[in-house]
RODO-2510 file (C-alpha; in nm, 4 decimals, decimal comma):
residues 359
     n   res          X          Y          Z
     1     x     5,0825    -3,8049    -2,7136
     2     x     4,9593    -3,4539    -2,6319
     3     x     4,6251    -3,5500    -2,7926
     4     x     4,5707    -3,8670    -2,5820
     5     x     4,6675    -3,6672    -2,2926
     6     x     4,3946    -3,4122    -2,3620
     7     x     4,1216    -3,6857    -2,4377
     8     x     4,1658    -3,8288    -2,0874
     9     x     4,1706    -3,4674    -1,9300
    10     x     3,8338    -3,4421    -2,1251
    11     x     3,6974    -3,7797    -2,0239
    12     x     3,8231    -3,7049    -1,6610
    13     x     3,6212    -3,3464    -1,6403
    14     x     3,3090    -3,5212    -1,7715
    15     x     3,3265    -3,7798    -1,5032
    16     x     3,3943    -3,5301    -1,2248
    17     x     3,1472    -3,2431    -1,3311
    18     x     2,8133    -3,4598    -1,2680
    19     x     2,9265    -3,5336    -0,9079
    20     x     3,0327    -3,1788    -0,8594
    21     x     2,6782    -3,0496    -0,9806
    22     x     2,5213    -3,3214    -0,7497
    23     x     2,7160    -3,1729    -0,4498
    24     x     2,5592    -2,8605    -0,4951
    25     x     2,2105    -3,0150    -0,4884
    26     x     1,9835    -3,1497    -0,2463
    27     x     1,7895    -3,4801    -0,3207
    28     x     1,4219    -3,4979    -0,3222
    29     x     1,4030    -3,7091     0,0082
    30     x     1,6532    -3,4574     0,1650
    31     x     1,4254    -3,1624     0,0591
    32     x     1,1167    -3,3380     0,1743
    33     x     1,2674    -3,4344     0,5306
    34     x     1,3964    -3,0769     0,6012
    35     x     1,0775    -2,9030     0,4892
    36     x     0,8632    -3,1415     0,6913
    37     x     1,0911    -3,1374     1,0086
    38     x     1,1284    -2,7482     1,0040
    39     x     0,7522    -2,7279     0,9518
    40     x     0,6934    -2,9439     1,2939
    41     x     0,9571    -2,7589     1,4751
    42     x     0,8127    -2,4084     1,3587
    43     x     0,4673    -2,5123     1,4878
    44     x     0,6210    -2,5619     1,8419
    45     x     0,6886    -2,2083     1,8410
    46     x     0,9533    -2,2665     2,1231
    47     x     1,2241    -2,4569     1,9289
    48     x     1,5317    -2,2092     1,9712
    49     x     1,7009    -2,2611     1,6518
    50     x     1,3340    -2,2423     1,4214
    51     x     1,2902    -1,9313     1,6595
    52     x     1,6107    -1,7702     1,5244
    53     x     1,5455    -1,9076     1,1812
    54     x     1,2021    -1,7531     1,1616
    55     x     1,3156    -1,4489     1,3066
    56     x     1,5808    -1,4035     1,0107
    57     x     1,3278    -1,5099     0,7606
    58     x     1,0837    -1,2356     0,8588
    59     x     1,3883    -0,9448     0,9245
    60     x     1,5468    -1,0305     0,5947
    61     x     1,2151    -1,0696     0,4091
    62     x     1,3255    -1,4235     0,2830
    63     x     1,0150    -1,5645     0,3983
    64     x     0,7764    -1,2853     0,2372
    65     x     0,4879    -1,1158     0,4129
    66     x     0,3435    -1,4810     0,4940
    67     x     0,6598    -1,6103     0,6754
    68     x     0,4482    -1,8597     0,8965
    69     x     0,3057    -1,9925     0,5490
    70     x     0,6513    -2,0273     0,4079
    71     x     0,7864    -2,1907     0,7004
    72     x     0,5246    -2,4505     0,6518
    73     x     0,5738    -2,5260     0,2827
    74     x     0,9696    -2,4622     0,2375
    75     x     1,0003    -2,7330    -0,0306
    76     x     0,7694    -2,5255    -0,2501
    77     x     1,0091    -2,2345    -0,2617
    78     x     1,3668    -2,3468    -0,3082
    79     x     1,4759    -1,9754    -0,2298
    80     x     1,3191    -1,9798     0,0932
    81     x     1,4580    -2,3096     0,1710
    82     x     1,8222    -2,2078     0,0976
    83     x     1,7477    -1,9110     0,3433
    84     x     1,6138    -2,1269     0,6216
    85     x     1,9479    -2,3587     0,5896
    86     x     2,1670    -2,0379     0,5843
    87     x     2,0207    -1,9167     0,8880
    88     x     2,0243    -2,2505     1,0531
    89     x     2,4210    -2,2575     0,9736
    90     x     2,4409    -1,8955     1,1153
    91     x     2,2449    -1,9975     1,4247
    92     x     2,5229    -2,3032     1,4272
    93     x     2,7837    -2,0355     1,4615
    94     x     2,8878    -2,1574     1,0918
    95     x     3,0513    -2,4808     1,2411
    96     x     3,0012    -2,8008     1,0778
    97     x     2,9400    -3,0072     1,3791
    98     x     2,6988    -2,7842     1,5419
    99     x     2,5216    -2,7820     1,2512
   100     x     2,4934    -3,1763     1,2532
   101     x     2,4023    -3,1540     1,5970
   102     x     2,1005    -2,9053     1,5368
   103     x     1,9842    -3,1428     1,2324
   104     x     2,0003    -3,4315     1,4581
   105     x     1,7970    -3,2330     1,7132
   106     x     1,5285    -3,1833     1,4580
   107     x     1,5087    -3,5595     1,4172
   108     x     1,6367    -3,5369     1,0241
   109     x     1,6737    -3,8776     0,8908
   110     x     2,0282    -3,9976     0,9590
   111     x     2,0786    -4,0907     0,6082
   112     x     2,0045    -3,7218     0,5204
   113     x     2,2181    -3,5506     0,7877
   114     x     2,5403    -3,5490     0,6229
   115     x     2,4282    -3,4466     0,2728
   116     x     2,2385    -3,1745     0,3921
   117     x     2,5109    -3,0395     0,6141
   118     x     2,7555    -3,0898     0,3342
   119     x     2,5464    -2,8847     0,0967
   120     x     2,4932    -2,6062     0,3681
   121     x     2,8325    -2,6019     0,4327
   122     x     2,9772    -2,5922     0,0895
   123     x     2,7321    -2,3288    -0,0110
   124     x     2,7577    -2,0825     0,2745
   125     x     3,1085    -2,1328     0,4067
   126     x     3,2089    -1,8055     0,2254
   127     x     2,9772    -1,6360     0,4465
   128     x     3,0436    -1,7728     0,7743
   129     x     3,2280    -1,5085     0,9374
   130     x     3,0096    -1,2473     0,8415
   131     x     2,7132    -1,4823     0,9532
   132     x     2,8595    -1,5095     1,2796
   133     x     2,9337    -1,1258     1,3336
   134     x     2,5798    -1,0700     1,2323
   135     x     2,4378    -1,3009     1,4738
   136     x     2,6438    -1,1533     1,7572
   137     x     2,5488    -0,7918     1,6603
   138     x     2,1761    -0,8799     1,6171
   139     x     2,1845    -1,0672     1,9803
   140     x     2,3741    -0,7316     2,1220
   141     x     2,1079    -0,4868     1,9876
   142     x     1,8151    -0,7211     2,0726
   143     x     1,6953    -0,7414     1,7384
   144     x     1,6466    -1,1100     1,7714
   145     x     1,5967    -1,1607     2,1523
   146     x     1,7856    -1,4227     2,3387
   147     x     1,4882    -1,5076     2,5248
   148     x     1,1900    -1,5465     2,3214
   149     x     0,8330    -1,5311     2,4484
   150     x     0,5948    -1,8111     2,3065
   151     x     0,2433    -1,7001     2,3478
   152     x    -0,0665    -1,5264     2,2013
   153     x    -0,0987    -1,1671     2,2655
   154     x    -0,3278    -1,0753     2,5391
   155     x    -0,5171    -0,7624     2,5792
   156     x    -0,3251    -0,4858     2,7203
   157     x    -0,5037    -0,4613     3,0483
   158     x    -0,4631    -0,8563     3,1340
   159     x    -0,1488    -1,0255     3,2450
   160     x    -0,0442    -1,3323     3,0375
   161     x     0,1430    -1,6395     3,1033
   162     x     0,4710    -1,6653     2,9354
   163     x     0,6921    -1,9527     2,8346
   164     x     1,0647    -1,8393     2,7595
   165     x     1,3452    -2,0024     2,5665
   166     x     1,6985    -1,9043     2,5382
   167     x     1,7788    -1,9001     2,1769
   168     x     2,1504    -1,8380     2,2170
   169     x     2,3788    -2,1358     2,1481
   170     x     2,5085    -2,1184     2,4983
   171     x     2,4689    -1,8508     2,7774
   172     x     2,6189    -1,9372     3,1164
   173     x     2,4575    -1,8441     3,4441
   174     x     2,5677    -1,5361     3,6399
   175     x     2,8270    -1,6374     3,8961
   176     x     2,6816    -1,6015     4,2639
   177     x     2,3100    -1,5925     4,1339
   178     x     2,0761    -1,6374     4,4006
   179     x     1,7484    -1,6512     4,2199
   180     x     1,5949    -1,3763     4,4285
   181     x     1,4409    -1,0953     4,2049
   182     x     1,4183    -0,7707     4,2928
   183     x     1,0905    -0,5776     4,2502
   184     x     1,0367    -0,4508     3,8949
   185     x     0,7373    -0,3535     3,6925
   186     x     0,5688    -0,5921     3,5361
   187     x     0,6883    -0,7442     3,1990
   188     x     0,5007    -0,6531     2,8843
   189     x     0,4170    -0,9998     2,7495
   190     x     0,2290    -0,8922     2,4540
   191     x     0,3231    -1,0417     2,1292
   192     x     0,4516    -0,7379     1,9025
   193     x     0,5016    -0,9668     1,5940
   194     x     0,2971    -0,8519     1,2997
   195     x     0,2920    -1,2171     1,1757
   196     x     0,0020    -1,2868     1,4460
   197     x    -0,1989    -1,0213     1,2577
   198     x    -0,1438    -1,1863     0,8948
   199     x    -0,3324    -1,4912     1,0242
   200     x    -0,6429    -1,3350     1,1164
   201     x    -0,9685    -1,3878     0,9089
   202     x    -1,1927    -1,1199     1,0743
   203     x    -1,2156    -0,8221     1,2800
   204     x    -1,3720    -1,0136     1,5624
   205     x    -1,0620    -1,2209     1,5518
   206     x    -0,8419    -0,8939     1,6063
   207     x    -1,0798    -0,7951     1,8947
   208     x    -1,0311    -1,1322     2,0780
   209     x    -0,6953    -1,0979     2,0373
   210     x    -0,6198    -0,7570     2,1513
   211     x    -0,9227    -0,6763     2,3819
   212     x    -1,2350    -0,4628     2,2715
   213     x    -1,0988    -0,1732     2,4861
   214     x    -0,7816    -0,1651     2,2384
   215     x    -0,9279    -0,1954     1,9155
   216     x    -1,1665     0,0776     1,7666
   217     x    -1,3488     0,1295     1,4189
   218     x    -1,2770     0,4672     1,2541
   219     x    -1,2367     0,6281     0,9375
   220     x    -0,8604     0,6369     0,7711
   221     x    -0,6761     0,7950     0,4516
   222     x    -0,4476     0,6272     0,2174
   223     x    -0,1064     0,7120     0,1535
   224     x    -0,1945     0,9623    -0,0701
   225     x    -0,4491     1,1341     0,1917
   226     x    -0,7408     1,0340     0,0340
   227     x    -1,0266     0,8925     0,2168
   228     x    -1,0034     0,5195     0,2570
   229     x    -1,2814     0,4262     0,4257
   230     x    -1,2851     0,2712     0,7784
   231     x    -0,9977     0,0565     0,9414
   232     x    -0,9883    -0,1542     1,2607
   233     x    -0,7314     0,0626     1,4894
   234     x    -0,5220    -0,1418     1,7566
   235     x    -0,4081     0,0681     2,0360
   236     x    -0,5128     0,3930     1,8780
   237     x    -0,3587     0,7406     1,9729
   238     x    -0,0442     0,5661     2,0982
   239     x     0,2955     0,4911     1,9309
   240     x     0,1606     0,1265     1,8885
   241     x    -0,1241     0,2317     1,6757
   242     x    -0,1715    -0,0097     1,3969
   243     x    -0,4738     0,0025     1,1352
   244     x    -0,6098    -0,3316     0,9792
   245     x    -0,8409    -0,3323     0,7083
   246     x    -1,0116    -0,6763     0,6133
   247     x    -1,1472    -0,6709     0,2456
   248     x    -1,4168    -0,9020     0,0923
   249     x    -1,1379    -1,0899    -0,1435
   250     x    -0,9515    -1,1951     0,1916
   251     x    -0,7036    -0,9198     0,1528
   252     x    -0,5448    -0,7520     0,4527
   253     x    -0,3806    -0,4225     0,4690
   254     x    -0,2011    -0,3424     0,7516
   255     x    -0,0608     0,0116     0,8243
   256     x     0,1863     0,1788     1,0486
   257     x     0,2573     0,5554     1,0637
   258     x     0,3832     0,6055     1,4332
   259     x     0,7528     0,5893     1,5012
   260     x     0,8967     0,4181     1,8246
   261     x     0,6465     0,1691     1,7858
   262     x     0,6941    -0,1724     1,9639
   263     x     0,5592    -0,3686     1,6435
   264     x     0,8141    -0,6486     1,4663
   265     x     0,7162    -0,5608     1,1256
   266     x     0,8311    -0,7557     0,8002
   267     x     1,1553    -0,6846     0,6667
   268     x     1,2165    -0,4951     0,9903
   269     x     1,0690    -0,1578     0,8094
   270     x     0,9324     0,0989     1,0312
   271     x     0,8557     0,4840     1,0419
   272     x     1,1369     0,6755     1,0905
   273     x     1,3690     0,4539     0,9326
   274     x     1,6077     0,6207     0,6755
   275     x     1,5613     0,5697     0,3022
   276     x     1,9184     0,4140     0,2972
   277     x     1,7814     0,1385     0,5247
   278     x     1,5115     0,0399     0,2702
   279     x     1,7593     0,0586    -0,0113
   280     x     1,9569    -0,2110     0,1769
   281     x     1,6767    -0,4108     0,1970
   282     x     1,5589    -0,3932    -0,1414
   283     x     1,9095    -0,4924    -0,2397
   284     x     1,8963    -0,2164    -0,4770
   285     x     1,7992     0,1670    -0,5484
   286     x     1,4329     0,2051    -0,6414
   287     x     1,2026     0,5059    -0,7625
   288     x     1,0067     0,7492    -0,5765
   289     x     0,7303     0,9811    -0,6848
   290     x     0,8343     1,3844    -0,6317
   291     x     0,6991     1,5266    -0,3081
   292     x     0,3849     1,7535    -0,2879
   293     x     0,2379     1,5929    -0,5826
   294     x    -0,0142     1,3197    -0,6778
   295     x     0,1369     1,0052    -0,4788
   296     x     0,4110     1,2227    -0,3521
   297     x     0,6878     1,0607    -0,1683
   298     x     0,5061     0,7211    -0,2335
   299     x     0,7374     0,4389    -0,3930
   300     x     0,6906     0,4275    -0,7720
   301     x     0,8611     0,1074    -0,8403
   302     x     1,0752    -0,1139    -0,6461
   303     x     1,3127    -0,1924    -0,9688
   304     x     1,2923    -0,5746    -0,9548
   305     x     1,4465    -0,5646    -0,5908
   306     x     1,3750    -0,7945    -0,3067
   307     x     1,0527    -0,5809    -0,2096
   308     x     0,8966    -0,6079    -0,5675
   309     x     0,5642    -0,7789    -0,5695
   310     x     0,5897    -0,8469    -0,2039
   311     x     0,2786    -0,6440    -0,0810
   312     x     0,4737    -0,3636     0,0555
   313     x     0,4010     0,0176     0,0162
   314     x     0,5823     0,3037     0,1641
   315     x     0,5150     0,6796     0,1885
   316     x     0,8266     0,8625     0,2598
   317     x     0,8700     1,2259     0,3725
   318     x     1,1899     1,4820     0,4014
   319     x     1,2825     1,5851     0,7218
   320     x     1,5531     1,8606     0,5963
   321     x     1,3535     2,0445     0,3634
   322     x     1,4720     2,4172     0,4536
   323     x     1,6836     2,4571     0,1013
   324     x     1,4311     2,5249    -0,1104
   325     x     1,6911     2,4891    -0,4193
   326     x     1,7451     2,1380    -0,2986
   327     x     1,3929     2,0432    -0,1855
   328     x     1,2551     2,1672    -0,5540
   329     x     1,4614     1,8932    -0,7100
   330     x     1,2629     1,6387    -0,5260
   331     x     0,9135     1,7757    -0,5625
   332     x     0,6588     1,8180    -0,8487
   333     x     0,5399     1,5898    -1,1293
   334     x     0,8841     1,3944    -1,1333
   335     x     1,0560     1,0791    -0,9992
   336     x     1,3735     1,0400    -0,8506
   337     x     1,6165     0,7472    -0,6995
   338     x     1,6442     0,6442    -0,3851
   339     x     2,0037     0,6451    -0,3761
   340     x     2,0315     1,0089    -0,5221
   341     x     2,3105     1,1999    -0,3118
   342     x     2,0665     1,4828    -0,2797
   343     x     1,8122     1,2275    -0,1011
   344     x     2,0362     1,1843     0,1978
   345     x     2,0858     1,5702     0,2586
   346     x     1,6925     1,5782     0,2820
   347     x     1,7191     1,3258     0,5280
   348     x     1,4313     1,1199     0,3870
   349     x     1,2736     0,8862     0,6417
   350     x     0,9710     0,6308     0,6190
   351     x     0,6567     0,8278     0,7053
   352     x     0,4285     0,5258     0,6789
   353     x     0,4517     0,1869     0,5587
   354     x     0,1685    -0,0425     0,4498
   355     x     0,1889    -0,4396     0,3975
   356     x    -0,0985    -0,6117     0,1969
   357     x    -0,1178    -0,9992     0,2228
   358     x    -0,3475    -1,2533     0,1539
   359     x    -0,3964    -1,5674     0,3923
***
């Protein structure tokens, strides 16, 4: 009797497991459909849901350096596809019905709406609360603007026409608003997203985008202080200075070394950021070359983290180097881990960050 019961249970499990596994996978049709529709909405540049998703893909690094290319080819990258769906779920406030409404608004085929919604909810429902809290915080601090400009960056001296969309799911108008605006400084309508630069092919494109009065060609140094030839520098000698090198093999390197910049860089990394933030972005600690030595302060290895092989290189500096006994432990021909307790005492921050990409 007991043996018969066990056999029945085994058969039942064999029947259930394939269905359970299937529930955790999307069909080829659904993958093709969501990839095509997200690419279409992404190109509009003013779809609130896709603006949010793309910002999150860029901020978290889920889309890599060439996030625009990733958004156009999600079906080729399962991890990026899952990330995009996760952020769509986050935009939908972790609510299944809102997610379904957003999928329909993207014109997802009716036969794919429910399977996609089920897949997403089952995969990310355990993170729903955390995602909602993160979304609220991102809006609060302005990391993802509720009103997004959709435009190409004009030269600094020229005004630009801007189309704006509200990327929040619901933002009520202020009571008693009359629509009469008070005098204010002209809005800065320039596009500070570095992704716009990744798409460029030639120096002339850079000049056309930002204006010849805002771009100069001058000598630059690499992260170790060696002569690196010449680079095209946008907004030179300002907090928004950016160095761009176009190479013959189509490689582009983009370097930032100024704090308080307006640029929105991949992974959200910028000069002045504490090393602890970079550890969090990388999802694990990494190895750095000792200061005041060859390649001093430069990342030696990302240790297989999220930034590994993503075209990101960083030079760090120590702010609190007044304690020689402590500082000496991190200088010279040595390497140290970014999460070493002494590193925090030194106040190690990003000095320069370089992004290298192909387009």
